[in-house]
BAVEXFI-395222 format. One record per residue (C-alpha): residue number from 0; x, y, z. Coordinates in steps of 0.1 Angstrom, whole numbers, plus 5000, padded with zeros to 4 digits. Layout:
 pos east north   up
 NUM    X     Y    Z
...
***
This chain:
 pos east north   up
   0 6199  5261 5612
   1 6164  5257 5621
   2 6148  5284 5599
   3 6116  5264 5594
   4 6096  5264 5561
   5 6120  5285 5533
   6 6103  5296 5502
   7 6130  5305 5474
   8 6113  5333 5453
   9 6126  5326 5419
  10 6114  5333 5385
  11 6092  5365 5388
  12 6080  5387 5356
  13 6112  5408 5346
  14 6131  5407 5319
  15 6155  5389 5341
  16 6129  5362 5343
  17 6155  5334 5331
  18 6184  5342 5350
  19 6160  5341 5382
  20 6150  5307 5375
  21 6184  5294 5370
  22 6196  5314 5399
  23 6166  5303 5423
  24 6172  5265 5413
  25 6206  5265 5421
  26 6197  5283 5456
  27 6170  5258 5462
  28 6193  5226 5455
  29 6223  5242 5479
  30 6195  5249 5506
  31 6182  5214 5502
  32 6217  5200 5506
  33 6224  5219 5539
  34 6192  5202 5553
  35 6166  5232 5551
  36 6133  5228 5545
  37 6130  5249 5513
  38 6106  5250 5485
  39 6105  5271 5448
  40 6076  5299 5448
  41 6074  5317 5416
  42 6054  5351 5423
  43 6043  5351 5387
  44 6024  5316 5387
  45 6013  5320 5426
  46 5999  5349 5445
  47 6022  5359 5475
  48 5993  5357 5500
  49 6001  5318 5498
  50 6033  5323 5512
  51 6011  5330 5544
  52 5986  5302 5538
  53 6013  5277 5530
  54 6032  5286 5566
  55 6063  5298 5552
  56 6088  5312 5579
  57 6115  5326 5561
  58 6123  5339 5523
  59 6155  5336 5501
  60 6150  5364 5473
  61 6168  5349 5441
  62 6143  5372 5419
  63 6160  5399 5395
  64 6150  5432 5381
  65 6118  5445 5386
  66 6091  5435 5410
  67 6118  5416 5427
  68 6144  5436 5433
  69 6133  5468 5433
  70 6115  5468 5469
  71 6081  5459 5455
  72 6083  5422 5467
  73 6101  5435 5502
  74 6075  5456 5510
  75 6048  5429 5504
  76 6069  5407 5527
  77 6072  5435 5556
  78 6036  5436 5553
  79 6032  5399 5558
  80 6056  5398 5583
  81 6078  5373 5566
  82 6117  5376 5573
  83 6136  5382 5539
  84 6171  5383 5527
  85 6187  5411 5511
  86 6180  5450 5514
  87 6150  5466 5526
  88 6125  5484 5511
  89 6140  5519 5503
  90 6175  5504 5496
  91 6165  5482 5475
  92 6142  5509 5455
  93 6172  5532 5454
  94 6197  5505 5442
  95 6177  5495 5413
  96 6171  5534 5399
  97 6205  5539 5385
  98 6200  5579 5383
  99 6190  5582 5420
 100 6217  5560 5431
 101 6243  5582 5412
 102 6229  5612 5428
 103 6230  5600 5459
 104 6265  5591 5457
 105 6274  5621 5442
 106 6257  5638 5473
 107 6279  5618 5493
 108 6310  5624 5476
 109 6317  5590 5460
 110 6328  5587 5427
 111 6304  5575 5397
 112 6306  5578 5359
 113 6289  5613 5348
 114 6253  5608 5334
 115 6225  5623 5313
 116 6191  5615 5318
 117 6173  5610 5281
 118 6138  5614 5270
 119 6120  5622 5241
 120 6130  5660 5236
 121 6170  5653 5244
 122 6192  5666 5224
 123 6213  5638 5213
 124 6240  5651 5197
 125 6246  5674 5229
 126 6247  5648 5249
 127 6270  5630 5229
 128 6295  5663 5227
 129 6290  5665 5268
 130 6301  5629 5278
 131 6320  5619 5244
 132 6319  5588 5226
 133 6320  5557 5231
 134 6296  5562 5257
 135 6267  5536 5275
 136 6232  5538 5271
 137 6207  5519 5293
 138 6176  5515 5313
 139 6177  5531 5347
 140 6158  5504 5363
 141 6169  5471 5348
 142 6201  5445 5352
 143 6218  5420 5335
 144 6228  5445 5310
 145 6192  5444 5295
 146 6188  5470 5269
 147 6219  5484 5270
 148 6241  5495 5240
 149 6277  5506 5239
 150 6275  5538 5216
 151 6304  5545 5192
 152 6292  5572 5175
 153 6268  5603 5183
 154 6245  5592 5154
 155 6236  5557 5170
 156 6225  5573 5202
 157 6187  5577 5190
 158 6184  5539 5181
 159 6203  5527 5216
 160 6175  5553 5235
 161 6147  5533 5211
 162 6159  5499 5228
 163 6166  5511 5261
 164 6134  5529 5263
 165 6117  5494 5260
 166 6127  5483 5292
 167 6123  5516 5313
 168 6105  5553 5304
 169 6137  5564 5321
 170 6170  5560 5302
 171 6203  5570 5309
 172 6237  5578 5286
 173 6265  5570 5311
 174 6304  5583 5302
 175 6329  5554 5289
 176 6352  5547 5313
 177 6382  5531 5295
 178 6401  5506 5321
 179 6392  5478 5341
 180 6360  5464 5352
 181 6357  5452 5389
 182 6334  5437 5409
 183 6330  5437 5449
 184 6307  5412 5465
 185 6296  5422 5505
 186 6282  5395 5531
 187 6273  5410 5559
 188 6300  5432 5573
 189 6325  5416 5550
 190 6340  5427 5521
 191 6350  5397 5498
 192 6379  5397 5477
 193 6375  5419 5445
 194 6370  5402 5409
 195 6381  5417 5377
 196 6362  5410 5349
 197 6376  5405 5312
 198 6355  5398 5283
 199 6365  5397 5245
 200 6330  5412 5240
 201 6322  5447 5232
 202 6316  5449 5269
 203 6301  5430 5297
 204 6269  5423 5281
 205 6243  5396 5287
 206 6260  5368 5268
 207 6291  5375 5284
 208 6276  5375 5319
 209 6254  5339 5314
 210 6264  5318 5282
 211 6297  5327 5268
 212 6327  5306 5282
 213 6355  5331 5273
 214 6347  5357 5299
 215 6378  5356 5323
 216 6372  5363 5360
 217 6406  5372 5380
 218 6410  5366 5416
 219 6435  5384 5428
 220 6422  5414 5405
 221 6457  5426 5398
 222 6460  5456 5423
 223 6480  5461 5451
 224 6468  5448 5483
 225 6468  5487 5492
 226 6445  5495 5465
 227 6424  5468 5471
 228 6414  5473 5505
 229 6412  5513 5495
 230 6384  5500 5469
 231 6366  5477 5487
 232 6363  5505 5514
 233 6348  5528 5489
 234 6321  5499 5480
 235 6311  5493 5515
 236 6306  5529 5519
 237 6284  5532 5485
 238 6265  5500 5497
 239 6260  5516 5533
 240 6247  5548 5516
 241 6218  5533 5501
 242 6212  5516 5532
 243 6216  5479 5519
 244 6220  5453 5540
 245 6224  5414 5540
 246 6244  5407 5511
 247 6253  5423 5477
 248 6274  5433 5451
 249 6290  5467 5439
 250 6302  5473 5403
 251 6328  5497 5393
 252 6354  5509 5369
 253 6389  5518 5371
 254 6402  5544 5345
 255 6438  5541 5327
 256 6450  5560 5359
 257 6436  5537 5383
 258 6406  5560 5391
 259 6373  5545 5405
 260 6339  5551 5392
 261 6311  5536 5409
 262 6288  5519 5384
 263 6259  5503 5405
 264 6248  5483 5436
 265 6227  5448 5431
 266 6207  5438 5460
 267 6197  5404 5448
 268 6228  5395 5428
 269 6227  5362 5404
 270 6234  5327 5418
 271 6242  5309 5386
 272 6272  5290 5382
 273 6284  5319 5357
 274 6278  5344 5391
 275 6299  5364 5406
 276 6292  5367 5446
 277 6297  5328 5444
 278 6332  5331 5429
 279 6341  5358 5457
 280 6332  5335 5483
 281 6351  5306 5470
 282 6380  5324 5468
 283 6380  5326 5506
 284 6369  5290 5514
 285 6331  5294 5514
 286 6314  5268 5495
 287 6282  5275 5471
 288 6260  5255 5500
 289 6272  5274 5528
 290 6269  5310 5508
 291 6232  5302 5506
 292 6229  5294 5546
 293 6250  5328 5555
 294 6228  5349 5529
 295 6195  5332 5550
 296 6207  5337 5581
 297 6207  5374 5576
 298 6170  5373 5567
 299 6149  5398 5587
 300 6117  5416 5588
 301 6116  5452 5601
***
């Protein structure tokens, strides 16, 4: 495990800064516990060129959202020639953009929930009629459910759009899939056990993800072994279709008949005490510290 001097990128300037600081802090402590020469590095506070000046040899990206998970930081690290964790430039950019992710999945024949792109001139009533209500409105390039609303009646769609557009000029309305919410972690070539998420809230929002203690995470997830393998295969294909590598997490829903609908890929998943990838890893005997090391082992530069 001679990784040399390692920078843990954390914080950043996206709407998910606070979550990133928590993820990065826990990753930093875990790597140090395993004897790695790891140091915190906040791109909001320091120029990325300092990575070269301070002789960092490898980077663990614990940034979430824009300017961290969307290919921008990955591009800088490619230019600097410093190996980094997670997916490359194009895959990170595609996965961050829900519209292009869903279009690519549709072209690959992968199942994803029907959606419409919203803009200033969109006829919201027509969208609500086409997708049905309730439906979800969300920024196309945000994570952690930031700016996301569950719209229960057509008249509320405009207000939901106004909220989402504060975070991204591209906003989507997505058909509500009424069924089980699942998530699938991928570590290298290995697909980890599926987690079923249950929350008493309207949906798995920011508070349910990072604050509430009444969110339930179920492993096993409640489907048959055969069904789980089928879902894992679909998620791995969805992950690879975007060109993702290293590690990540694929989120999906099952409808009442058990049919899957892919939602999104997270190329820099949360690593907090409420996060899903560490839970899935723990289910197969991989400790949090070992998970961090295994992610770091897969750091690359083109």
